[in-house]
N, CA, C, O and CB atoms as a CASP TS submission, in Angstrom:
PFRMAT TS
TARGET T0000
AUTHOR 0000-0000-0000
METHOD Language model
MODEL 1
PARENT N/A
ATOM      1  N   UNK     1     -23.090  39.935 -41.817  1.00  0.00           N
ATOM      2  CA  UNK     1     -24.178  39.672 -40.850  1.00  0.00           C
ATOM      3  C   UNK     1     -24.681  38.279 -41.177  1.00  0.00           C
ATOM      4  O   UNK     1     -24.720  37.893 -42.345  1.00  0.00           O
ATOM      5  CB  UNK     1     -25.359  40.766 -40.930  1.00  0.00           C
ATOM      6  N   UNK     2     -25.065  37.522 -40.166  1.00  0.00           N
ATOM      7  CA  UNK     2     -25.455  36.173 -40.404  1.00  0.00           C
ATOM      8  C   UNK     2     -26.998  36.185 -40.715  1.00  0.00           C
ATOM      9  O   UNK     2     -27.747  37.021 -40.209  1.00  0.00           O
ATOM     10  CB  UNK     2     -25.089  35.257 -39.156  1.00  0.00           C
ATOM     11  N   UNK     3     -27.371  35.324 -41.473  1.00  0.00           N
ATOM     12  CA  UNK     3     -28.801  35.096 -41.907  1.00  0.00           C
ATOM     13  C   UNK     3     -29.483  34.420 -40.734  1.00  0.00           C
ATOM     14  O   UNK     3     -28.841  33.721 -39.950  1.00  0.00           O
ATOM     15  CB  UNK     3     -28.916  34.181 -43.260  1.00  0.00           C
ATOM     16  N   UNK     4     -30.824  34.634 -40.612  1.00  0.00           N
ATOM     17  CA  UNK     4     -31.628  33.989 -39.608  1.00  0.00           C
ATOM     18  C   UNK     4     -31.589  32.426 -39.619  1.00  0.00           C
ATOM     19  O   UNK     4     -31.945  31.792 -38.626  1.00  0.00           O
ATOM     20  CB  UNK     4     -33.023  34.450 -39.779  1.00  0.00           C
ATOM     21  N   UNK     5     -31.161  31.833 -40.732  1.00  0.00           N
ATOM     22  CA  UNK     5     -31.009  30.420 -40.777  1.00  0.00           C
ATOM     23  C   UNK     5     -29.718  30.033 -40.110  1.00  0.00           C
ATOM     24  O   UNK     5     -29.699  29.052 -39.367  1.00  0.00           O
ATOM     25  CB  UNK     5     -31.060  29.919 -42.191  1.00  0.00           C
ATOM     26  N   UNK     6     -28.699  30.706 -40.320  1.00  0.00           N
ATOM     27  CA  UNK     6     -27.376  30.435 -39.699  1.00  0.00           C
ATOM     28  C   UNK     6     -27.441  30.785 -38.160  1.00  0.00           C
ATOM     29  O   UNK     6     -26.860  30.082 -37.333  1.00  0.00           O
ATOM     30  CB  UNK     6     -26.219  31.303 -40.437  1.00  0.00           C
ATOM     31  N   UNK     7     -28.129  31.832 -37.834  1.00  0.00           N
ATOM     32  CA  UNK     7     -28.332  32.077 -36.334  1.00  0.00           C
ATOM     33  C   UNK     7     -29.133  30.902 -35.718  1.00  0.00           C
ATOM     34  O   UNK     7     -28.817  30.535 -34.587  1.00  0.00           O
ATOM     35  CB  UNK     7     -29.128  33.477 -36.068  1.00  0.00           C
ATOM     36  N   UNK     8     -30.096  30.314 -36.341  1.00  0.00           N
ATOM     37  CA  UNK     8     -30.921  29.238 -35.776  1.00  0.00           C
ATOM     38  C   UNK     8     -29.925  28.092 -35.658  1.00  0.00           C
ATOM     39  O   UNK     8     -29.944  27.366 -34.664  1.00  0.00           O
ATOM     40  CB  UNK     8     -32.232  28.863 -36.695  1.00  0.00           C
ATOM     41  N   UNK     9     -29.068  27.915 -36.633  1.00  0.00           N
ATOM     42  CA  UNK     9     -28.161  26.693 -36.583  1.00  0.00           C
ATOM     43  C   UNK     9     -27.109  26.876 -35.384  1.00  0.00           C
ATOM     44  O   UNK     9     -26.755  25.936 -34.671  1.00  0.00           O
ATOM     45  CB  UNK     9     -27.356  26.504 -38.048  1.00  0.00           C
ATOM     46  N   UNK    10     -26.710  28.027 -35.263  1.00  0.00           N
ATOM     47  CA  UNK    10     -25.799  28.341 -34.116  1.00  0.00           C
ATOM     48  C   UNK    10     -26.479  28.102 -32.698  1.00  0.00           C
ATOM     49  O   UNK    10     -25.876  27.590 -31.755  1.00  0.00           O
ATOM     50  CB  UNK    10     -25.334  29.856 -34.227  1.00  0.00           C
ATOM     51  N   UNK    11     -27.713  28.500 -32.654  1.00  0.00           N
ATOM     52  CA  UNK    11     -28.506  28.350 -31.347  1.00  0.00           C
ATOM     53  C   UNK    11     -28.629  26.842 -31.144  1.00  0.00           C
ATOM     54  O   UNK    11     -28.334  26.343 -30.058  1.00  0.00           O
ATOM     55  CB  UNK    11     -30.021  29.079 -31.401  1.00  0.00           C
ATOM     56  N   UNK    12     -29.086  26.067 -32.231  1.00  0.00           N
ATOM     57  CA  UNK    12     -29.327  24.589 -32.035  1.00  0.00           C
ATOM     58  C   UNK    12     -27.979  23.950 -31.559  1.00  0.00           C
ATOM     59  O   UNK    12     -27.961  23.097 -30.672  1.00  0.00           O
ATOM     60  CB  UNK    12     -29.856  23.875 -33.433  1.00  0.00           C
ATOM     61  N   UNK    13     -26.937  24.367 -32.144  1.00  0.00           N
ATOM     62  CA  UNK    13     -25.567  23.826 -31.867  1.00  0.00           C
ATOM     63  C   UNK    13     -25.199  24.116 -30.475  1.00  0.00           C
ATOM     64  O   UNK    13     -24.715  23.221 -29.782  1.00  0.00           O
ATOM     65  CB  UNK    13     -24.502  24.416 -32.811  1.00  0.00           C
ATOM     66  N   UNK    14     -25.399  25.349 -29.994  1.00  0.00           N
ATOM     67  CA  UNK    14     -25.174  25.755 -28.590  1.00  0.00           C
ATOM     68  C   UNK    14     -26.034  24.891 -27.640  1.00  0.00           C
ATOM     69  O   UNK    14     -25.537  24.398 -26.628  1.00  0.00           O
ATOM     70  CB  UNK    14     -25.512  27.282 -28.396  1.00  0.00           C
ATOM     71  N   UNK    15     -27.302  24.718 -27.969  1.00  0.00           N
ATOM     72  CA  UNK    15     -28.141  23.975 -27.164  1.00  0.00           C
ATOM     73  C   UNK    15     -27.737  22.460 -27.067  1.00  0.00           C
ATOM     74  O   UNK    15     -27.779  21.831 -26.010  1.00  0.00           O
ATOM     75  CB  UNK    15     -29.503  24.135 -27.676  1.00  0.00           C
ATOM     76  N   UNK    16     -27.363  21.965 -28.210  1.00  0.00           N
ATOM     77  CA  UNK    16     -26.858  20.495 -28.166  1.00  0.00           C
ATOM     78  C   UNK    16     -25.573  20.411 -27.382  1.00  0.00           C
ATOM     79  O   UNK    16     -25.398  19.454 -26.628  1.00  0.00           O
ATOM     80  CB  UNK    16     -26.595  19.904 -29.640  1.00  0.00           C
ATOM     81  N   UNK    17     -24.665  21.357 -27.516  1.00  0.00           N
ATOM     82  CA  UNK    17     -23.442  21.168 -26.689  1.00  0.00           C
ATOM     83  C   UNK    17     -23.700  21.388 -25.230  1.00  0.00           C
ATOM     84  O   UNK    17     -23.064  20.731 -24.406  1.00  0.00           O
ATOM     85  CB  UNK    17     -22.341  22.106 -27.137  1.00  0.00           C
ATOM     86  N   UNK    18     -24.598  22.275 -24.858  1.00  0.00           N
ATOM     87  CA  UNK    18     -25.033  22.510 -23.479  1.00  0.00           C
ATOM     88  C   UNK    18     -25.655  21.239 -22.932  1.00  0.00           C
ATOM     89  O   UNK    18     -25.392  20.834 -21.800  1.00  0.00           O
ATOM     90  CB  UNK    18     -26.039  23.691 -23.399  1.00  0.00           C
ATOM     91  N   UNK    19     -26.490  20.616 -23.766  1.00  0.00           N
ATOM     92  CA  UNK    19     -27.119  19.410 -23.325  1.00  0.00           C
ATOM     93  C   UNK    19     -26.201  18.249 -23.066  1.00  0.00           C
ATOM     94  O   UNK    19     -26.359  17.506 -22.098  1.00  0.00           O
ATOM     95  CB  UNK    19     -28.090  19.021 -24.285  1.00  0.00           C
ATOM     96  N   UNK    20     -25.247  18.107 -23.941  1.00  0.00           N
ATOM     97  CA  UNK    20     -24.087  17.075 -23.776  1.00  0.00           C
ATOM     98  C   UNK    20     -23.316  17.442 -22.454  1.00  0.00           C
ATOM     99  O   UNK    20     -23.018  16.533 -21.678  1.00  0.00           O
ATOM    100  CB  UNK    20     -23.014  17.111 -25.109  1.00  0.00           C
ATOM    101  N   UNK    21     -23.016  18.630 -22.201  1.00  0.00           N
ATOM    102  CA  UNK    21     -22.252  18.937 -20.991  1.00  0.00           C
ATOM    103  C   UNK    21     -23.064  18.738 -19.678  1.00  0.00           C
ATOM    104  O   UNK    21     -22.539  18.334 -18.640  1.00  0.00           O
ATOM    105  CB  UNK    21     -21.753  20.376 -21.070  1.00  0.00           C
ATOM    106  N   UNK    22     -24.337  19.041 -19.793  1.00  0.00           N
ATOM    107  CA  UNK    22     -25.302  18.685 -18.661  1.00  0.00           C
ATOM    108  C   UNK    22     -25.427  17.196 -18.440  1.00  0.00           C
ATOM    109  O   UNK    22     -25.407  16.689 -17.319  1.00  0.00           O
ATOM    110  CB  UNK    22     -26.719  19.247 -18.948  1.00  0.00           C
ATOM    111  N   UNK    23     -25.556  16.520 -19.571  1.00  0.00           N
ATOM    112  CA  UNK    23     -25.670  15.039 -19.481  1.00  0.00           C
ATOM    113  C   UNK    23     -24.420  14.377 -18.811  1.00  0.00           C
ATOM    114  O   UNK    23     -24.539  13.469 -17.988  1.00  0.00           O
ATOM    115  CB  UNK    23     -25.867  14.447 -20.915  1.00  0.00           C
ATOM    116  N   UNK    24     -23.221  14.881 -19.209  1.00  0.00           N
ATOM    117  CA  UNK    24     -22.036  14.402 -18.657  1.00  0.00           C
ATOM    118  C   UNK    24     -21.849  14.687 -17.153  1.00  0.00           C
ATOM    119  O   UNK    24     -21.305  13.884 -16.396  1.00  0.00           O
ATOM    120  CB  UNK    24     -20.953  14.952 -19.405  1.00  0.00           C
ATOM    121  N   UNK    25     -22.317  15.841 -16.786  1.00  0.00           N
ATOM    122  CA  UNK    25     -22.330  16.324 -15.451  1.00  0.00           C
ATOM    123  C   UNK    25     -23.232  15.459 -14.544  1.00  0.00           C
ATOM    124  O   UNK    25     -22.831  15.090 -13.440  1.00  0.00           O
ATOM    125  CB  UNK    25     -22.779  17.761 -15.444  1.00  0.00           C
ATOM    126  N   UNK    26     -24.433  15.143 -15.009  1.00  0.00           N
ATOM    127  CA  UNK    26     -25.401  14.283 -14.412  1.00  0.00           C
ATOM    128  C   UNK    26     -24.953  12.878 -14.280  1.00  0.00           C
ATOM    129  O   UNK    26     -25.195  12.229 -13.262  1.00  0.00           O
ATOM    130  CB  UNK    26     -26.616  14.324 -15.160  1.00  0.00           C
ATOM    131  N   UNK    27     -24.232  12.343 -15.403  1.00  0.00           N
ATOM    132  CA  UNK    27     -23.644  11.068 -15.348  1.00  0.00           C
ATOM    133  C   UNK    27     -22.508  10.941 -14.336  1.00  0.00           C
ATOM    134  O   UNK    27     -22.253   9.875 -13.776  1.00  0.00           O
ATOM    135  CB  UNK    27     -23.178  10.723 -16.663  1.00  0.00           C
ATOM    136  N   UNK    28     -21.863  12.032 -14.135  1.00  0.00           N
ATOM    137  CA  UNK    28     -20.742  12.070 -13.145  1.00  0.00           C
ATOM    138  C   UNK    28     -21.208  11.947 -11.801  1.00  0.00           C
ATOM    139  O   UNK    28     -20.533  11.367 -10.950  1.00  0.00           O
ATOM    140  CB  UNK    28     -19.953  13.305 -13.239  1.00  0.00           C
ATOM    141  N   UNK    29     -22.408  12.499 -11.539  1.00  0.00           N
ATOM    142  CA  UNK    29     -23.101  12.230 -10.228  1.00  0.00           C
ATOM    143  C   UNK    29     -23.575  10.927 -10.024  1.00  0.00           C
ATOM    144  O   UNK    29     -23.534  10.440  -8.894  1.00  0.00           O
ATOM    145  CB  UNK    29     -24.201  13.061 -10.045  1.00  0.00           C
ATOM    146  N   UNK    30     -24.078  10.225 -11.103  1.00  0.00           N
ATOM    147  CA  UNK    30     -24.739   8.960 -11.063  1.00  0.00           C
ATOM    148  C   UNK    30     -23.834   7.774 -10.998  1.00  0.00           C
ATOM    149  O   UNK    30     -24.072   6.837 -10.236  1.00  0.00           O
ATOM    150  CB  UNK    30     -25.584   8.837 -12.200  1.00  0.00           C
ATOM    151  N   UNK    31     -22.757   7.808 -11.822  1.00  0.00           N
ATOM    152  CA  UNK    31     -21.900   6.661 -11.957  1.00  0.00           C
ATOM    153  C   UNK    31     -21.135   6.406 -10.718  1.00  0.00           C
ATOM    154  O   UNK    31     -20.937   7.305  -9.901  1.00  0.00           O
ATOM    155  CB  UNK    31     -20.979   6.827 -13.088  1.00  0.00           C
ATOM    156  N   UNK    32     -20.670   5.116 -10.550  1.00  0.00           N
ATOM    157  CA  UNK    32     -19.792   4.800  -9.465  1.00  0.00           C
ATOM    158  C   UNK    32     -18.425   5.511  -9.554  1.00  0.00           C
ATOM    159  O   UNK    32     -18.087   6.095 -10.583  1.00  0.00           O
ATOM    160  CB  UNK    32     -19.599   3.326  -9.417  1.00  0.00           C
ATOM    161  N   UNK    33     -17.653   5.451  -8.464  1.00  0.00           N
ATOM    162  CA  UNK    33     -16.446   6.185  -8.322  1.00  0.00           C
ATOM    163  C   UNK    33     -15.426   5.787  -9.442  1.00  0.00           C
ATOM    164  O   UNK    33     -14.716   6.673  -9.919  1.00  0.00           O
ATOM    165  CB  UNK    33     -15.867   5.944  -6.920  1.00  0.00           C
ATOM    166  N   UNK    34     -15.329   4.610  -9.844  1.00  0.00           N
ATOM    167  CA  UNK    34     -14.343   4.229 -10.905  1.00  0.00           C
ATOM    168  C   UNK    34     -14.580   4.644 -12.244  1.00  0.00           C
ATOM    169  O   UNK    34     -13.651   4.647 -13.052  1.00  0.00           O
ATOM    170  CB  UNK    34     -14.207   2.873 -10.969  1.00  0.00           C
ATOM    171  N   UNK    35     -15.854   5.033 -12.594  1.00  0.00           N
ATOM    172  CA  UNK    35     -16.286   5.386 -13.905  1.00  0.00           C
ATOM    173  C   UNK    35     -16.643   6.874 -14.096  1.00  0.00           C
ATOM    174  O   UNK    35     -17.293   7.232 -15.079  1.00  0.00           O
ATOM    175  CB  UNK    35     -17.434   4.558 -14.245  1.00  0.00           C
ATOM    176  N   UNK    36     -16.246   7.681 -13.219  1.00  0.00           N
ATOM    177  CA  UNK    36     -16.657   9.071 -13.208  1.00  0.00           C
ATOM    178  C   UNK    36     -16.015   9.784 -14.392  1.00  0.00           C
ATOM    179  O   UNK    36     -14.835   9.584 -14.678  1.00  0.00           O
ATOM    180  CB  UNK    36     -16.274   9.753 -11.871  1.00  0.00           C
ATOM    181  N   UNK    37     -16.793  10.613 -15.077  1.00  0.00           N
ATOM    182  CA  UNK    37     -16.303  11.355 -16.309  1.00  0.00           C
ATOM    183  C   UNK    37     -15.307  12.464 -15.955  1.00  0.00           C
ATOM    184  O   UNK    37     -14.289  12.649 -16.622  1.00  0.00           O
ATOM    185  CB  UNK    37     -17.512  11.993 -17.087  1.00  0.00           C
ATOM    186  N   UNK    38     -15.626  13.176 -14.910  1.00  0.00           N
ATOM    187  CA  UNK    38     -14.746  14.325 -14.475  1.00  0.00           C
ATOM    188  C   UNK    38     -13.886  14.033 -13.240  1.00  0.00           C
ATOM    189  O   UNK    38     -13.361  14.964 -12.630  1.00  0.00           O
ATOM    190  CB  UNK    38     -15.613  15.551 -14.170  1.00  0.00           C
ATOM    191  N   UNK    39     -13.738  12.800 -12.872  1.00  0.00           N
ATOM    192  CA  UNK    39     -12.929  12.424 -11.768  1.00  0.00           C
ATOM    193  C   UNK    39     -13.621  12.584 -10.392  1.00  0.00           C
ATOM    194  O   UNK    39     -12.963  12.618  -9.352  1.00  0.00           O
ATOM    195  CB  UNK    39     -11.691  13.219 -11.809  1.00  0.00           C
ATOM    196  N   UNK    40     -15.027  12.684 -10.421  1.00  0.00           N
ATOM    197  CA  UNK    40     -15.797  12.821  -9.293  1.00  0.00           C
ATOM    198  C   UNK    40     -15.577  14.177  -8.550  1.00  0.00           C
ATOM    199  O   UNK    40     -15.557  14.232  -7.320  1.00  0.00           O
ATOM    200  CB  UNK    40     -15.520  11.687  -8.429  1.00  0.00           C
ATOM    201  N   UNK    41     -15.429  15.167  -9.277  1.00  0.00           N
ATOM    202  CA  UNK    41     -15.233  16.557  -8.661  1.00  0.00           C
ATOM    203  C   UNK    41     -16.664  17.218  -8.686  1.00  0.00           C
ATOM    204  O   UNK    41     -17.095  17.648  -9.756  1.00  0.00           O
ATOM    205  CB  UNK    41     -14.091  17.500  -9.531  1.00  0.00           C
ATOM    206  N   UNK    42     -17.387  17.305  -7.564  1.00  0.00           N
ATOM    207  CA  UNK    42     -18.642  17.845  -7.656  1.00  0.00           C
ATOM    208  C   UNK    42     -18.715  19.354  -7.992  1.00  0.00           C
ATOM    209  O   UNK    42     -19.730  19.811  -8.518  1.00  0.00           O
ATOM    210  CB  UNK    42     -19.291  17.577  -6.446  1.00  0.00           C
ATOM    211  N   UNK    43     -17.729  20.073  -7.715  1.00  0.00           N
ATOM    212  CA  UNK    43     -17.720  21.514  -8.049  1.00  0.00           C
ATOM    213  C   UNK    43     -17.822  21.626  -9.688  1.00  0.00           C
ATOM    214  O   UNK    43     -18.600  22.375 -10.278  1.00  0.00           O
ATOM    215  CB  UNK    43     -16.304  22.244  -7.438  1.00  0.00           C
ATOM    216  N   UNK    44     -16.935  20.782 -10.269  1.00  0.00           N
ATOM    217  CA  UNK    44     -17.033  20.770 -11.761  1.00  0.00           C
ATOM    218  C   UNK    44     -18.302  20.424 -12.284  1.00  0.00           C
ATOM    219  O   UNK    44     -18.718  20.960 -13.311  1.00  0.00           O
ATOM    220  CB  UNK    44     -16.106  19.876 -12.337  1.00  0.00           C
ATOM    221  N   UNK    45     -18.971  19.549 -11.648  1.00  0.00           N
ATOM    222  CA  UNK    45     -20.366  19.038 -12.114  1.00  0.00           C
ATOM    223  C   UNK    45     -21.443  20.305 -11.950  1.00  0.00           C
ATOM    224  O   UNK    45     -22.282  20.605 -12.799  1.00  0.00           O
ATOM    225  CB  UNK    45     -20.871  17.639 -11.116  1.00  0.00           C
ATOM    226  N   UNK    46     -21.265  20.885 -10.855  1.00  0.00           N
ATOM    227  CA  UNK    46     -22.231  21.933 -10.474  1.00  0.00           C
ATOM    228  C   UNK    46     -22.022  23.106 -11.464  1.00  0.00           C
ATOM    229  O   UNK    46     -22.975  23.641 -12.030  1.00  0.00           O
ATOM    230  CB  UNK    46     -22.027  22.405  -8.934  1.00  0.00           C
ATOM    231  N   UNK    47     -20.777  23.470 -11.644  1.00  0.00           N
ATOM    232  CA  UNK    47     -20.467  24.570 -12.626  1.00  0.00           C
ATOM    233  C   UNK    47     -20.883  24.209 -13.973  1.00  0.00           C
ATOM    234  O   UNK    47     -21.403  25.095 -14.652  1.00  0.00           O
ATOM    235  CB  UNK    47     -18.996  24.908 -12.658  1.00  0.00           C
ATOM    236  N   UNK    48     -20.729  23.010 -14.480  1.00  0.00           N
ATOM    237  CA  UNK    48     -21.171  22.633 -15.748  1.00  0.00           C
ATOM    238  C   UNK    48     -22.754  22.617 -15.890  1.00  0.00           C
ATOM    239  O   UNK    48     -23.301  22.934 -16.947  1.00  0.00           O
ATOM    240  CB  UNK    48     -20.586  21.294 -16.047  1.00  0.00           C
ATOM    241  N   UNK    49     -23.368  22.275 -14.892  1.00  0.00           N
ATOM    242  CA  UNK    49     -24.857  22.316 -14.807  1.00  0.00           C
ATOM    243  C   UNK    49     -25.303  23.767 -14.992  1.00  0.00           C
ATOM    244  O   UNK    49     -26.172  24.089 -15.803  1.00  0.00           O
ATOM    245  CB  UNK    49     -25.384  21.738 -13.410  1.00  0.00           C
ATOM    246  N   UNK    50     -24.658  24.625 -14.195  1.00  0.00           N
ATOM    247  CA  UNK    50     -24.975  26.088 -14.100  1.00  0.00           C
ATOM    248  C   UNK    50     -24.794  26.719 -15.557  1.00  0.00           C
ATOM    249  O   UNK    50     -25.667  27.416 -16.073  1.00  0.00           O
ATOM    250  CB  UNK    50     -23.976  26.837 -12.987  1.00  0.00           C
ATOM    251  N   UNK    51     -23.534  26.398 -16.196  1.00  0.00           N
ATOM    252  CA  UNK    51     -23.162  26.934 -17.426  1.00  0.00           C
ATOM    253  C   UNK    51     -24.198  26.395 -18.501  1.00  0.00           C
ATOM    254  O   UNK    51     -24.645  27.181 -19.337  1.00  0.00           O
ATOM    255  CB  UNK    51     -21.669  26.554 -17.750  1.00  0.00           C
ATOM    256  N   UNK    52     -24.559  25.152 -18.488  1.00  0.00           N
ATOM    257  CA  UNK    52     -25.529  24.550 -19.447  1.00  0.00           C
ATOM    258  C   UNK    52     -26.844  25.315 -19.307  1.00  0.00           C
ATOM    259  O   UNK    52     -27.488  25.615 -20.312  1.00  0.00           O
ATOM    260  CB  UNK    52     -25.748  22.981 -19.173  1.00  0.00           C
ATOM    261  N   UNK    53     -27.234  25.621 -18.130  1.00  0.00           N
ATOM    262  CA  UNK    53     -28.574  26.268 -18.018  1.00  0.00           C
ATOM    263  C   UNK    53     -28.449  27.719 -18.441  1.00  0.00           C
ATOM    264  O   UNK    53     -29.426  28.278 -18.941  1.00  0.00           O
ATOM    265  CB  UNK    53     -29.149  26.174 -16.546  1.00  0.00           C
ATOM    266  N   UNK    54     -27.290  28.368 -18.266  1.00  0.00           N
ATOM    267  CA  UNK    54     -27.127  29.672 -18.806  1.00  0.00           C
ATOM    268  C   UNK    54     -27.113  29.721 -20.336  1.00  0.00           C
ATOM    269  O   UNK    54     -27.713  30.599 -20.955  1.00  0.00           O
ATOM    270  CB  UNK    54     -25.896  30.245 -18.279  1.00  0.00           C
ATOM    271  N   UNK    55     -26.437  28.790 -20.900  1.00  0.00           N
ATOM    272  CA  UNK    55     -26.444  28.690 -22.295  1.00  0.00           C
ATOM    273  C   UNK    55     -27.827  28.431 -22.860  1.00  0.00           C
ATOM    274  O   UNK    55     -28.230  29.022 -23.862  1.00  0.00           O
ATOM    275  CB  UNK    55     -25.522  27.651 -22.701  1.00  0.00           C
ATOM    276  N   UNK    56     -28.545  27.536 -22.199  1.00  0.00           N
ATOM    277  CA  UNK    56     -29.963  27.270 -22.596  1.00  0.00           C
ATOM    278  C   UNK    56     -30.755  28.571 -22.575  1.00  0.00           C
ATOM    279  O   UNK    56     -31.400  28.903 -23.570  1.00  0.00           O
ATOM    280  CB  UNK    56     -30.638  26.215 -21.634  1.00  0.00           C
ATOM    281  N   UNK    57     -30.728  29.312 -21.484  1.00  0.00           N
ATOM    282  CA  UNK    57     -31.458  30.504 -21.405  1.00  0.00           C
ATOM    283  C   UNK    57     -31.056  31.513 -22.436  1.00  0.00           C
ATOM    284  O   UNK    57     -31.904  32.141 -23.071  1.00  0.00           O
ATOM    285  CB  UNK    57     -31.327  31.055 -20.094  1.00  0.00           C
ATOM    286  N   UNK    58     -29.772  31.673 -22.607  1.00  0.00           N
ATOM    287  CA  UNK    58     -29.293  32.648 -23.631  1.00  0.00           C
ATOM    288  C   UNK    58     -29.692  32.227 -25.047  1.00  0.00           C
ATOM    289  O   UNK    58     -30.014  33.071 -25.883  1.00  0.00           O
ATOM    290  CB  UNK    58     -27.749  32.796 -23.556  1.00  0.00           C
ATOM    291  N   UNK    59     -29.669  30.925 -25.309  1.00  0.00           N
ATOM    292  CA  UNK    59     -30.230  30.486 -26.646  1.00  0.00           C
ATOM    293  C   UNK    59     -31.719  30.695 -26.814  1.00  0.00           C
ATOM    294  O   UNK    59     -32.213  31.021 -27.893  1.00  0.00           O
ATOM    295  CB  UNK    59     -29.949  29.018 -26.866  1.00  0.00           C
ATOM    296  N   UNK    60     -32.420  30.494 -25.705  1.00  0.00           N
ATOM    297  CA  UNK    60     -33.886  30.773 -25.775  1.00  0.00           C
ATOM    298  C   UNK    60     -34.088  32.303 -26.005  1.00  0.00           C
ATOM    299  O   UNK    60     -34.914  32.703 -26.824  1.00  0.00           O
ATOM    300  CB  UNK    60     -34.635  30.292 -24.416  1.00  0.00           C
ATOM    301  N   UNK    61     -33.375  33.083 -25.322  1.00  0.00           N
ATOM    302  CA  UNK    61     -33.486  34.565 -25.441  1.00  0.00           C
ATOM    303  C   UNK    61     -33.133  35.007 -26.949  1.00  0.00           C
ATOM    304  O   UNK    61     -33.802  35.857 -27.536  1.00  0.00           O
ATOM    305  CB  UNK    61     -32.469  35.291 -24.360  1.00  0.00           C
ATOM    306  N   UNK    62     -32.101  34.403 -27.488  1.00  0.00           N
ATOM    307  CA  UNK    62     -31.647  34.680 -28.794  1.00  0.00           C
ATOM    308  C   UNK    62     -32.742  34.254 -29.803  1.00  0.00           C
ATOM    309  O   UNK    62     -33.078  34.987 -30.733  1.00  0.00           O
ATOM    310  CB  UNK    62     -30.310  33.967 -29.054  1.00  0.00           C
ATOM    311  N   UNK    63     -33.260  33.080 -29.583  1.00  0.00           N
ATOM    312  CA  UNK    63     -34.379  32.499 -30.484  1.00  0.00           C
ATOM    313  C   UNK    63     -35.493  33.399 -30.509  1.00  0.00           C
ATOM    314  O   UNK    63     -36.068  33.597 -31.580  1.00  0.00           O
ATOM    315  CB  UNK    63     -34.893  31.113 -30.018  1.00  0.00           C
ATOM    316  N   UNK    64     -35.893  34.007 -29.387  1.00  0.00           N
ATOM    317  CA  UNK    64     -37.035  34.936 -29.414  1.00  0.00           C
ATOM    318  C   UNK    64     -36.776  36.194 -30.162  1.00  0.00           C
ATOM    319  O   UNK    64     -37.673  36.815 -30.733  1.00  0.00           O
ATOM    320  CB  UNK    64     -37.439  35.285 -28.046  1.00  0.00           C
ATOM    321  N   UNK    65     -35.427  36.584 -30.146  1.00  0.00           N
ATOM    322  CA  UNK    65     -35.053  37.798 -30.902  1.00  0.00           C
ATOM    323  C   UNK    65     -35.138  37.564 -32.402  1.00  0.00           C
ATOM    324  O   UNK    65     -35.531  38.478 -33.128  1.00  0.00           O
ATOM    325  CB  UNK    65     -33.632  38.249 -30.529  1.00  0.00           C
ATOM    326  N   UNK    66     -34.801  36.426 -32.882  1.00  0.00           N
ATOM    327  CA  UNK    66     -34.724  36.235 -34.350  1.00  0.00           C
ATOM    328  C   UNK    66     -36.120  35.842 -34.889  1.00  0.00           C
ATOM    329  O   UNK    66     -36.276  35.782 -36.109  1.00  0.00           O
ATOM    330  CB  UNK    66     -33.650  35.122 -34.719  1.00  0.00           C
ATOM    331  N   UNK    67     -37.134  35.572 -34.055  1.00  0.00           N
ATOM    332  CA  UNK    67     -38.388  35.185 -34.548  1.00  0.00           C
ATOM    333  C   UNK    67     -39.172  36.321 -35.008  1.00  0.00           C
ATOM    334  O   UNK    67     -40.299  36.147 -35.471  1.00  0.00           O
ATOM    335  CB  UNK    67     -39.107  34.462 -33.573  1.00  0.00           C
TER
END
């Protein structure tokens, strides 16, 4: 069983990775066509933003559970 400290670290890591994914998706919307991160596919951007929001919510819910 993981200790609360390890659980907190996993939550922070999940939040950090979700934030990076969301940032890349937002940059893909904002950058000009030649410099797009995901090739300018808006479906991929929207799915990444939704998944980042879900990971953020699940991390918040897990954080409440371990407090």
